[in-house]
N, C-alpha and C positions, 0 to 999 in steps of 0.2 A: 450762098452764102459764106460767111470765111469761116478760120478756124482759130482763133486769139487766143494766145497764153496773155495774162497780166500779171504781169512781177510787181511786187506794191497789195498790201491787205489797208490801207487809207479810205478817204472821201471818193476820190477822183478814181480810185482801180475802182469802187462799189458803183458810183453812177456810170461810168463807162460800161462795168460789165453788168449794169439791168440793163441798160439800151440794147444794149449787145444779146444778152440770152430775149427781151422783146424780138429780136428785127433775125429770132431765128438761127443765128450764129451758133459755135460749135467755143466756150467759155472755161479754159484754164486757169483755177490762181494758183501763185506763186511768194510763198511769202516765207520769211525768215521766221517767223511765229509759225509751225505746221497748223496750229491749231486756232489762231486767228485765221488762218490762209481757209482751213474748212470750216469755219464758221461763216465768210463770205461763199465761198462756195453753196455753201446749203442756203444759204438765205436769197443766194441770185437766183435758183432752183434752175427749170430749162434744163437740168443733165449736166450741168455747170463741175469741172474734176478738181479735183487740186495736185499739184505736181507737187517733188519736192526742190527747196531753193537748191542751185546751180548744176539740175539737172536741165538734161536738154528740154526745149518745153514743146510741148506737144503742137504748138498751134505756128501756119506759117506766119502769122502777122504778133511780134511779138512788143504787148504794149509794156513801157519800163513808167512805170506811175508813182513814183517814190520822189521826195523831195531832193535837189537840183545838185544837192554835194554829194546824193548815195548813186546818182544815175551811172555815170563813168564808172566809180568802182565797183558796180553791182555788172556791169559788165565786161568787164577785167576781171572778176571773180568768174560766172559764165564760161569766157573764153570762148576755147571751139563747139561749145555748145550751141551757143547762135548763130553756129554756119549755114548758110543756106536763108538767114531768115529777115524776115522784115522789120527791123529794129524803128520804133514808134517812138521818139521822145519829146514829149509831153512838159514840162518842167519848165517855171522860171526863176533865175536865178537876179531875185531880187536881192538890193541891196539891203539894209540893214532899216533904211528909213523910207526906203517903197518909192524911190523915186530916181533909180538907177538902176545898172546893172553892176552883179560883182566885177564883170571880167574889164579888164584895163587896157582891149585891144579890141578888136574885130575879127570878134570868135563867137560859138556858141554851148551849150551843150551839147546839139546836136550836131557839130562838127567835131566836139570834142568824143563823142560816142564811134563816127567815123573814126578816129584814129586808134581805138582799141577795141574797136568790132575785129572779128577773124573776117578773115577771108570770103569773098562770099556774101557776105553780109549787107544788106542794103540799110541805111538810114534815112527814115525821115521824120521832120520835126510837123507838129499838129497838137490843134486841143489848149493850146497854150492862150491862148486870146477868148477864153471863154470862162466866165465865172463856173461853180462847180451847180450851184445850187441851177443854174442858166440852163448848163449843160441837160440836168435834172429834168425839167418841166419844159421848159422853151423849146425850141426850134432855131435857133441859131445858127449863122455861114459857120465853116470851119476851116480858115486857112491851113496851109498844109505849105511844104519847103522838101526838095528831094535833087541827088541827081541822077535817079535810075527812074525813066520813066516806066516801068514794071512795075515796081514797087508801089510805087504811089502810084498808079491806075488800081493797084491793090487794096491803097488803102483810101482811097475815094470809093472803091465800090463798096468795102468795110462803112464807110461815114455814109452814102447812102442806103446801105439798110438797116441804121438806124432814123432815117428820115430824114437825116440833116442833106444841107449841099457843101459839100465841096469844093474850095476854091485856090487852083494853085497856084503861089505866087512866084515859083519857079525853082532855081537851084536850092542847093545846100546851103549854100553863104546868107542866104535870105534868110537863115533860122536867126542870124542873128540880128535880123531887122523885125522878124515877131517880136522876138525878146524883148524888144523897145516896144513894140506894140503893146506888149501885156503889162508894161509899163504906161504904156500913155491909158489901159482902161481903168490900172488905178487910180491915176490923177483923175482920169474925169470919174469917178464914183466919190472921191473924196472931194470933188471942186466943181464939175460942170454938172453932171449929171445928180449929185448928190449921195447916191445908195448906188445898190448891183444890181439892181437888176432891168440890168441891159447887155445888148453885147454888139461888139462892131461886127457891121452887115454892106453889102455891097445893093444899090437901092441905082440899075438903071435906065437914064434917063428917056424917056417915051421917046418912040421915033414917029 
């Protein structure tokens, strides 16, 4: 099983943390508001602990469960405390109308994190194409992207411990297109599907 630190105390932090503890992983919660972090760790159970914001995370995998505009600043603030860690960005930089990205070039939050991260850290994009309640109650496929094969393998093993299927889409530059897929899921929810009770998945054709 994996050792996980979650930076953030919101809904996705709670959902991933709950699945992580249920899957037998070690979980640490880190939040700017120490009382919220402590409350979340207590709610998660399973021996979940609380770490101090900005200090070196205990987990080998650090999931940054913050809104997109807070991800890079948090990584910058943590600085060398993240050296040697696998940093997982789960954010979606949606524009104000949820039909596009805030980027005006072919980049992603994960790629910007990689620029800001300390030497020895590896960045993986994952979990951004799944609605929170589907992640909580369902068995969605989890798409991921990253440049470091060993980092991706550790994140894949973590995803499998949640009872979910990891699907590698390639290098970290593919994180831009995963963020675009996040936009597609919102478009489907608002139009073709008409609700949030679904996830993108891969179905193999019969042989």
